[in-house]
DRENLOSE-306317 format. One record per residue: residue number from 1; residue in three letters; z, x, y of N, C-alpha, C, CB in turn. Coordinates in nm, 3 decimals, m for minus. Glycine has a CB too. Example, Ala and Ser with C-alpha at 12.3 -4.5 7.8 and 13.67 -1.06 7.14 Angstrom:
2
+-----+---------+---------+---------+---------+---------+---------+---------+---------+---------+---------+---------+---------+---------+
: num : residuo :      nz :      nx :      ny :     caz :     cax :     cay :      cz :      cx :      cy :     cbz :     cbx :     cby :
+-----+---------+---------+---------+---------+---------+---------+---------+---------+---------+---------+---------+---------+---------+
:   1 :     ALA :   0.780 :   1.319 :  m0.569 :   0.780 :   1.230 :  m0.450 :   0.780 :   1.320 :  m0.330 :   0.905 :   1.131 :  m0.447 :
:   2 :     SER :   0.708 :   1.285 :  m0.225 :   0.714 :   1.367 :  m0.106 :   0.787 :   1.290 :   0.003 :   0.572 :   1.408 :  m0.060 :
+-----+---------+---------+---------+---------+---------+---------+---------+---------+---------+---------+---------+---------+---------+
END
This chain:
63
+-----+---------+---------+---------+---------+---------+---------+---------+---------+---------+---------+---------+---------+---------+
: num : residuo :      nz :      nx :      ny :     caz :     cax :     cay :      cz :      cx :      cy :     cbz :     cbx :     cby :
+-----+---------+---------+---------+---------+---------+---------+---------+---------+---------+---------+---------+---------+---------+
:   1 :     MET :  m2.133 :  m7.935 :  m0.875 :  m2.222 :  m7.899 :  m0.767 :  m2.141 :  m7.830 :  m0.658 :  m2.295 :  m8.024 :  m0.712 :
:   2 :     VAL :  m2.198 :  m7.725 :  m0.605 :  m2.135 :  m7.651 :  m0.496 :  m2.230 :  m7.654 :  m0.378 :  m2.101 :  m7.504 :  m0.538 :
:   3 :     ARG :  m2.176 :  m7.684 :  m0.262 :  m2.261 :  m7.691 :  m0.143 :  m2.217 :  m7.585 :  m0.044 :  m2.255 :  m7.832 :  m0.079 :
:   4 :     ASN :  m2.310 :  m7.503 :  m0.002 :  m2.288 :  m7.404 :   0.102 :  m2.326 :  m7.470 :   0.233 :  m2.372 :  m7.272 :   0.077 :
:   5 :     THR :  m2.225 :  m7.505 :   0.313 :  m2.253 :  m7.578 :   0.436 :  m2.314 :  m7.490 :   0.544 :  m2.126 :  m7.640 :   0.489 :
:   6 :     LEU :  m2.297 :  m7.359 :   0.534 :  m2.358 :  m7.269 :   0.632 :  m2.508 :  m7.253 :   0.608 :  m2.290 :  m7.133 :   0.629 :
:   7 :     ALA :  m2.545 :  m7.239 :   0.480 :  m2.685 :  m7.220 :   0.446 :  m2.754 :  m7.351 :   0.409 :  m2.697 :  m7.121 :   0.331 :
:   8 :     GLU :  m2.678 :  m7.462 :   0.408 :  m2.733 :  m7.593 :   0.371 :  m2.798 :  m7.589 :   0.233 :  m2.834 :  m7.640 :   0.475 :
:   9 :     GLU :  m2.730 :  m7.524 :   0.137 :  m2.781 :  m7.514 :   0.000 :  m2.682 :  m7.579 :  m0.095 :  m2.806 :  m7.365 :  m0.039 :
:  10 :     THR :  m2.734 :  m7.644 :  m0.198 :  m2.653 :  m7.702 :  m0.303 :  m2.702 :  m7.647 :  m0.436 :  m2.659 :  m7.859 :  m0.300 :
:  11 :     ARG :  m2.606 :  m7.608 :  m0.522 :  m2.646 :  m7.559 :  m0.654 :  m2.541 :  m7.596 :  m0.757 :  m2.667 :  m7.407 :  m0.651 :
:  12 :     ARG :  m2.584 :  m7.598 :  m0.880 :  m2.496 :  m7.632 :  m0.991 :  m2.442 :  m7.503 :  m1.052 :  m2.571 :  m7.717 :  m1.098 :
:  13 :     LEU :  m2.311 :  m7.501 :  m1.076 :  m2.247 :  m7.388 :  m1.143 :  m2.194 :  m7.435 :  m1.278 :  m2.133 :  m7.328 :  m1.055 :
:  14 :     ASP :  m2.233 :  m7.368 :  m1.384 :  m2.181 :  m7.400 :  m1.517 :  m2.051 :  m7.324 :  m1.537 :  m2.284 :  m7.363 :  m1.628 :
:  15 :     LEU :  m1.940 :  m7.396 :  m1.525 :  m1.807 :  m7.335 :  m1.531 :  m1.720 :  m7.408 :  m1.632 :  m1.741 :  m7.335 :  m1.393 :
:  16 :     ALA :  m1.626 :  m7.335 :  m1.690 :  m1.525 :  m7.397 :  m1.776 :  m1.403 :  m7.435 :  m1.692 :  m1.483 :  m7.301 :  m1.890 :
:  17 :     GLY :  m1.387 :  m7.373 :  m1.576 :  m1.274 :  m7.401 :  m1.487 :  m1.302 :  m7.345 :  m1.349 :  m1.144 :  m7.343 :  m1.543 :
:  18 :     LEU :  m1.222 :  m7.389 :  m1.254 :  m1.242 :  m7.345 :  m1.116 :  m1.109 :  m7.347 :  m1.043 :  m1.346 :  m7.434 :  m1.044 :
:  19 :     LEU :  m1.081 :  m7.242 :  m0.969 :  m0.962 :  m7.235 :  m0.885 :  m1.008 :  m7.214 :  m0.742 :  m0.866 :  m7.120 :  m0.931 :
:  20 :     ILE :  m0.965 :  m7.302 :  m0.655 :  m0.999 :  m7.289 :  m0.514 :  m0.871 :  m7.265 :  m0.437 :  m1.074 :  m7.417 :  m0.461 :
:  21 :     ALA :  m0.863 :  m7.155 :  m0.367 :  m0.745 :  m7.122 :  m0.288 :  m0.771 :  m7.163 :  m0.143 :  m0.712 :  m6.970 :  m0.297 :
:  22 :     ILE :  m0.685 :  m7.249 :  m0.093 :  m0.698 :  m7.295 :   0.046 :  m0.575 :  m7.248 :   0.121 :  m0.714 :  m7.452 :   0.054 :
:  23 :     GLY :  m0.594 :  m7.157 :   0.212 :  m0.481 :  m7.103 :   0.287 :  m0.408 :  m6.996 :   0.208 :  m0.384 :  m7.215 :   0.325 :
:  24 :     HIS :  m0.349 :  m6.907 :   0.276 :  m0.279 :  m6.798 :   0.210 :  m0.145 :  m6.770 :   0.275 :  m0.365 :  m6.673 :   0.212 :
:  25 :     ALA :  m0.079 :  m6.873 :   0.322 :   0.054 :  m6.857 :   0.380 :   0.156 :  m6.887 :   0.271 :   0.074 :  m6.951 :   0.506 :
:  26 :     PRO :   0.232 :  m6.787 :   0.229 :   0.329 :  m6.811 :   0.122 :   0.439 :  m6.906 :   0.167 :   0.389 :  m6.680 :   0.075 :
:  27 :     ARG :   0.479 :  m6.996 :   0.078 :   0.589 :  m7.088 :   0.106 :   0.712 :  m7.038 :   0.032 :   0.553 :  m7.236 :   0.062 :
:  28 :     SER :   0.765 :  m6.924 :   0.075 :   0.872 :  m6.858 :   0.002 :   1.005 :  m6.861 :   0.076 :   0.834 :  m6.716 :  m0.025 :
:  29 :     GLU :   1.016 :  m6.941 :   0.182 :   1.140 :  m6.944 :   0.260 :   1.261 :  m6.978 :   0.173 :   1.129 :  m7.044 :   0.373 :
:  30 :     LEU :   1.241 :  m7.065 :   0.077 :   1.349 :  m7.108 :  m0.012 :   1.406 :  m6.992 :  m0.093 :   1.298 :  m7.217 :  m0.104 :
:  31 :     PHE :   1.327 :  m6.888 :  m0.119 :   1.366 :  m6.781 :  m0.209 :   1.400 :  m6.649 :  m0.138 :   1.257 :  m6.757 :  m0.307 :
:  32 :     THR :   1.414 :  m6.651 :  m0.007 :   1.435 :  m6.525 :   0.065 :   1.562 :  m6.452 :   0.021 :   1.441 :  m6.551 :   0.213 :
:  33 :     GLU :   1.663 :  m6.525 :  m0.023 :   1.787 :  m6.461 :  m0.068 :   1.783 :  m6.424 :  m0.216 :   1.905 :  m6.554 :  m0.042 :
:  34 :     GLN :   1.690 :  m6.481 :  m0.293 :   1.685 :  m6.458 :  m0.437 :   1.581 :  m6.356 :  m0.480 :   1.660 :  m6.586 :  m0.507 :
:  35 :     LEU :   1.472 :  m6.343 :  m0.405 :   1.362 :  m6.257 :  m0.445 :   1.339 :  m6.147 :  m0.344 :   1.234 :  m6.338 :  m0.463 :
:  36 :     ASP :   1.278 :  m6.039 :  m0.390 :   1.248 :  m5.924 :  m0.305 :   1.110 :  m5.946 :  m0.243 :   1.252 :  m5.790 :  m0.387 :
:  37 :     LEU :   1.109 :  m5.989 :  m0.117 :   0.984 :  m6.023 :  m0.049 :   0.946 :  m5.914 :   0.051 :   0.995 :  m6.158 :   0.022 :
:  38 :     ASN :   0.816 :  m5.901 :   0.076 :   0.771 :  m5.807 :   0.179 :   0.778 :  m5.876 :   0.315 :   0.627 :  m5.757 :   0.150 :
:  39 :     GLY :   0.739 :  m5.809 :   0.418 :   0.747 :  m5.862 :   0.553 :   0.660 :  m5.983 :   0.579 :   0.712 :  m5.756 :   0.649 :
:  40 :     GLU :   0.561 :  m6.008 :   0.491 :   0.472 :  m6.123 :   0.508 :   0.514 :  m6.242 :   0.423 :   0.330 :  m6.085 :   0.474 :
:  41 :     GLY :   0.624 :  m6.227 :   0.347 :   0.673 :  m6.338 :   0.266 :   0.622 :  m6.341 :   0.124 :   0.636 :  m6.465 :   0.331 :
:  42 :     TYR :   0.545 :  m6.239 :   0.083 :   0.496 :  m6.230 :  m0.054 :   0.592 :  m6.146 :  m0.137 :   0.352 :  m6.170 :  m0.058 :
:  43 :     LEU :   0.593 :  m6.169 :  m0.270 :   0.674 :  m6.087 :  m0.359 :   0.628 :  m5.942 :  m0.351 :   0.666 :  m6.139 :  m0.504 :
:  44 :     LYS :   0.724 :  m5.851 :  m0.348 :   0.688 :  m5.710 :  m0.354 :   0.642 :  m5.678 :  m0.495 :   0.807 :  m5.618 :  m0.311 :
:  45 :     ASP :   0.539 :  m5.597 :  m0.508 :   0.490 :  m5.561 :  m0.641 :   0.557 :  m5.434 :  m0.690 :   0.337 :  m5.543 :  m0.640 :
:  46 :     ALA :   0.530 :  m5.398 :  m0.814 :   0.596 :  m5.284 :  m0.877 :   0.569 :  m5.154 :  m0.801 :   0.549 :  m5.269 :  m1.021 :
:  47 :     SER :   0.456 :  m5.143 :  m0.733 :   0.426 :  m5.021 :  m0.659 :   0.517 :  m5.004 :  m0.537 :   0.279 :  m5.020 :  m0.615 :
:  48 :     SER :   0.584 :  m5.112 :  m0.497 :   0.677 :  m5.105 :  m0.386 :   0.813 :  m5.052 :  m0.428 :   0.693 :  m5.242 :  m0.323 :
:  49 :     HIS :   0.833 :  m5.037 :  m0.557 :   0.960 :  m4.992 :  m0.614 :   0.933 :  m4.880 :  m0.713 :   1.036 :  m5.110 :  m0.682 :
:  50 :     GLN :   1.040 :  m4.819 :  m0.762 :   1.021 :  m4.716 :  m0.864 :   0.955 :  m4.778 :  m0.987 :   1.156 :  m4.650 :  m0.902 :
:  51 :     ARG :   1.019 :  m4.876 :  m1.043 :   0.963 :  m4.952 :  m1.155 :   1.023 :  m5.091 :  m1.148 :   0.992 :  m4.883 :  m1.294 :
:  52 :     ALA :   0.942 :  m5.192 :  m1.173 :   0.993 :  m5.329 :  m1.169 :   1.104 :  m5.350 :  m1.270 :   0.881 :  m5.428 :  m1.193 :
:  53 :     SER :   1.098 :  m5.282 :  m1.385 :   1.199 :  m5.302 :  m1.488 :   1.332 :  m5.234 :  m1.454 :   1.147 :  m5.250 :  m1.621 :
:  54 :     ASP :   1.337 :  m5.153 :  m1.350 :   1.461 :  m5.084 :  m1.312 :   1.557 :  m5.173 :  m1.236 :   1.428 :  m4.963 :  m1.228 :
:  55 :     ARG :   1.512 :  m5.286 :  m1.188 :   1.601 :  m5.370 :  m1.108 :   1.629 :  m5.502 :  m1.179 :   1.542 :  m5.395 :  m0.969 :
:  56 :     PRO :   1.750 :  m5.550 :  m1.170 :   1.783 :  m5.676 :  m1.235 :   1.713 :  m5.791 :  m1.165 :   1.935 :  m5.698 :  m1.236 :
:  57 :     MET :   1.665 :  m5.886 :  m1.243 :   1.598 :  m6.002 :  m1.186 :   1.654 :  m6.128 :  m1.249 :   1.445 :  m5.994 :  m1.209 :
:  58 :     ARG :   1.686 :  m6.224 :  m1.164 :   1.730 :  m6.354 :  m1.213 :   1.608 :  m6.441 :  m1.236 :   1.828 :  m6.422 :  m1.113 :
:  59 :     PRO :   1.614 :  m6.530 :  m1.334 :   1.501 :  m6.621 :  m1.355 :   1.479 :  m6.714 :  m1.237 :   1.522 :  m6.703 :  m1.482 :
:  60 :     VAL :   1.356 :  m6.747 :  m1.208 :   1.321 :  m6.839 :  m1.101 :   1.242 :  m6.952 :  m1.164 :   1.239 :  m6.769 :  m0.987 :
:  61 :     SER :   1.279 :  m7.075 :  m1.133 :   1.203 :  m7.188 :  m1.184 :   1.174 :  m7.286 :  m1.071 :   1.278 :  m7.259 :  m1.300 :
:  62 :     ALA :   1.068 :  m7.358 :  m1.086 :   1.029 :  m7.456 :  m0.985 :   1.020 :  m7.592 :  m1.053 :   0.894 :  m7.419 :  m0.917 :
:  63 :     PRO :   1.053 :  m7.698 :  m0.980 :   1.046 :  m7.833 :  m1.041 :   0.905 :  m7.872 :  m1.074 :   1.106 :  m7.937 :  m0.950 :
+-----+---------+---------+---------+---------+---------+---------+---------+---------+---------+---------+---------+---------+---------+
END
């Protein structure tokens, strides 16, 4: 069940899965020296570079 609190409506959604994103502040401080980040703290995408495959990348893992 999904409730729209602005319109005071509740409805059922038939879904196999659901992703809810709460907040959009990247927590990338730990990786500032390891990854190529933009000014907002997000990873730079391939369009920010010539080609993503042109630059060496070290593996990144999280616990």
